[in-house]
C-alpha positions in Angstrom: -1.3 37.3 40.3 0.2 34.4 38.6 -0.9 31.0 39.8 1.0 27.8 39.3 -1.7 26.6 36.8 -1.4 29.7 34.6 2.4 29.4 34.6 2.2 25.7 33.6 -0.3 26.5 30.8 2.0 29.2 29.4 5.0 26.9 29.6 3.1 24.1 27.8 2.0 26.5 25.1 5.5 27.7 24.5 6.9 24.1 24.4 4.3 23.0 21.9 4.9 26.0 19.7 8.7 25.3 19.8 8.0 21.7 18.8 5.9 22.8 15.8 8.5 25.3 14.7 11.2 22.6 15.0 9.2 20.3 12.8 8.5 23.0 10.2 12.1 24.1 10.2 13.6 20.6 9.5 11.5 20.2 6.3 9.1 17.7 7.7 6.0 17.2 5.6 3.4 14.4 5.2 4.0 12.0 2.4 2.0 12.8 -0.7 0.8 10.6 -3.4 3.5 10.1 -6.1 3.1 12.2 -9.2 2.8 10.0 -12.3 4.2 11.3 -15.6 1.4 9.9 -17.8 -2.1 11.1 -18.0 -4.0 7.7 -18.6 -3.3 4.1 -17.6 -5.1 0.9 -18.3 -5.1 -1.9 -15.7 -5.2 -5.4 -17.3 -4.7 -9.0 -16.1 -6.5 -8.6 -12.8 -9.1 -11.1 -11.6 -12.7 -9.8 -11.7 -13.5 -7.8 -8.6 -9.9 -7.8 -7.5 -9.5 -5.8 -4.3 -5.9 -4.9 -5.3 -7.1 -3.6 -8.6 -9.9 -1.6 -6.9 -7.4 0.0 -4.5 -4.9 0.7 -7.3 -7.7 2.3 -9.4 -8.8 4.4 -6.4 -5.3 5.7 -5.6 -4.4 6.5 -9.2 -7.7 8.3 -9.8 -7.1 10.3 -6.5 -4.0 11.8 -8.1 -4.5 15.0 -9.9 -2.5 14.0 -12.9 -3.5 10.5 -14.0 -6.8 8.7 -14.7 -7.5 4.9 -15.1 -9.2 4.1 -18.4 -10.9 1.0 -19.6 -10.1 1.0 -23.3 -6.7 0.6 -24.9 -7.0 3.6 -27.4 -7.4 6.0 -24.5 -4.4 4.6 -22.5 -0.9 6.0 -22.7 0.5 3.1 -20.6 -0.7 -0.4 -19.6 -0.2 -1.9 -16.2 -0.4 -5.7 -16.6 -0.9 -7.9 -13.5 0.9 -11.2 -14.1 0.1 -12.8 -10.8 -2.0 -11.7 -7.8 -1.9 -14.5 -5.2 -2.7 -14.7 -1.5 -1.1 -17.7 0.3 -1.6 -19.1 3.8 1.1 -21.4 5.1 1.3 -23.4 8.4 4.6 -22.5 10.1 4.2 -24.3 13.4 1.9 -26.8 15.0 1.5 -28.4 18.4 2.4 -31.9 19.3 -1.4 -32.7 19.0 -1.3 -31.5 15.4 -3.1 -28.2 15.9 -1.9 -25.2 14.0 -0.2 -22.6 16.3 1.4 -20.2 13.8 0.6 -19.2 10.2 2.5 -17.2 7.6 0.4 -15.0 5.3 1.8 -14.0 1.9 0.7 -11.6 -0.7 2.5 -12.0 -4.0 2.0 -9.5 -6.9 3.9 -9.6 -10.1 3.3 -6.8 -12.7 4.9 -5.0 -15.6 4.3 -1.7 -17.3 4.5 -1.0 -21.0 3.5 1.7 -23.4 0.7 1.2 -25.9 3.3 0.7 -28.6 4.8 -2.2 -26.6 7.9 -0.6 -25.1 8.7 -2.1 -21.8 8.8 0.6 -19.1 9.0 -1.5 -16.0 10.1 -5.2 -16.6 8.2 -8.0 -14.8 8.6 -7.2 -11.1 7.5 -9.4 -8.2 6.5 -7.9 -4.9 6.2 -10.4 -2.0 5.0 -9.4 1.5 4.8 -11.8 4.4 3.3 -11.6 7.9 3.4 -14.1 10.7 0.5 -14.6 13.0 -0.2 -16.9 15.9 -3.3 -19.1 15.6 -5.6 -20.6 18.2 -8.7 -22.7 17.4 -10.2 -21.2 20.6 -10.1 -17.8 19.1 -10.9 -18.7 15.5 -13.2 -15.8 14.8 -10.8 -13.2 16.1 -7.9 -14.7 14.2 -10.0 -14.7 11.0 -10.5 -10.9 11.5 -6.8 -10.5 12.2 -6.0 -12.4 9.0 -8.3 -10.2 7.0 -6.7 -7.1 8.5 -3.2 -8.3 7.8 -4.1 -9.0 4.1 -5.6 -5.5 3.8 -2.5 -3.8 5.2 -0.2 -5.9 2.9 -2.4 -5.0 -0.1 -2.2 -1.3 0.8 1.6 -1.6 1.1 1.8 -3.3 -2.3 -0.3 -0.5 -3.8 2.0 2.1 -2.3 5.1 0.3 -3.7 3.5 0.0 -7.2 2.7 3.7 -7.2 6.2 4.7 -6.2 7.5 2.5 -9.1 5.1 4.0 -11.5 6.3 7.5 -10.4 9.9 6.5 -11.2 9.0 6.1 -15.0 10.7 9.0 -16.7 9.6 8.6 -20.3 7.1 6.5 -22.2 
């Protein structure tokens, strides 16, 4: 005998299977790391212990086609960091002079060239901004929020750089 519960369970299973088939049928797939056309790359111009350089290195090495190298003779292309700056600007303050809103900026300028000096990607600036409210009463929490926002902006910049590197056709 069919109970209401068993009928609902079967209906839910059919609905979820239909949803999965619809997603598969439309060509949906998760975003993969871009495929780079060169086998080796050297990262130069970064500050020592730069978190952006570390994340770039990790993402490039995670690809199956490209490896980050430390010496010029091994590199096919060179990614040069021109600027890598984090900024914190006061956007609004109260009548008492207390900061109420901040704007966080992450600015990264880079260029890509071959070992022979051929410019593959001209000097390109990526600028990301995030606004955040600020309260002196919640300073510790806002400090953690600021660190989180900088990390997400950095990850976004790394993803944009990787997509631009993948667009290089020949070197």
